[in-house]
N, C-alpha and C positions, 0 to 999 in steps of 0.2 A: 161738110166734114169729109167727104169721099176725097176730095180735091186735095185736101191736107194730109192725108195718107198717102195719096199717089206722089204728092212732092216729096214728103218725107221718105218714102223708098226710092224715089230717084236720086235724092242727096246721100243716101247710103251707098247707093249703087256706084255713084259718080266717084265719091269720097273713096270707096274701096279702090275702083281702079286708078285713081290718082296715087294712092299709096302702092299700089302693085307696081305701077309703072315707075314709082322714084325707088323703089328697092330693086328692081330688075335693071333700072339704068345706073345705079350704084354698084350692083354686081357686075354687070358687065365693064363700067368703066374702071372701078378701083380693083377688083379682081380680076379682070380680063387683062389687066397690065402684064400679069405674069403667067396666070392660068390660061394661055391659048396656045394656039398651034405654033410651035417655034418659039413659044416663049420660056422663060426660066423656070417654069414649075409646070407640072402635069395640067391638062386640060380638066376642068372640072364644070360641073353643071348640078343644078339642085337635085335633079332626080338619081345623083349618083349615091347619094344615102338618104336613109329614112330621117323623118323631123327630129327625133329623139337624139339621134347620131349627131346631127349638125349641131343641136343645141348643147349637147355634152362636149362637143370637139372645142367650141368657142369659150365655154363655161370654166373648161379644164385648161385653156390657153396650149392647146396642143399644136397651134400653128407654127410652124418651124423658124418662120421669120417674123420679127418685131415690126408690125405695120401701123403701130400708134401714132406714127408721126405723119402717116398720109390719110388715115381712116380715123374720123372721130367716135367717140362712144355713140353719138346718135347715129351716125352712119351705119356702125356696125349693127346697131339694132334694126335699122330698117332692113340690111342686107339677109340679116339671121332671120327676120319675119319673112321676107321674100323666099328663103331657102327652105324654111318650115314649110310654108304654104304651098310650096311647089316640089317638096320632096318626093322620093319614090312611093313612098306611102300615101300620098296626098291623092285629093280628087282629081288634082289637075299638075300632074308631074311636068316639069319642064326638063326634057331631055337635051336640047340642042342651042341653048341660050348663046354659049360661045361656042363657034364651031371648031369639032375636032379635026 
């Protein structure tokens, strides 16, 4: 019984880190194309905004450029999840994912 609990916890930890990595990688690859030093848009990072601000920003379609042809709905969900989990008001803010 004890080994089942330990294996379950390990699975949750590994699955969470894979998801975090996927979101981070998508954020850097997709958003970093423009939002980087010398790019066509200002550098951004998850800790630049609170989680609720990130959520509202994409829900209200505030992004000035239509990125729907390069970022699928599923990818956007992963990116948003990553942004929320590492926002300024999170337990693990990410301040320098895309170097300024």
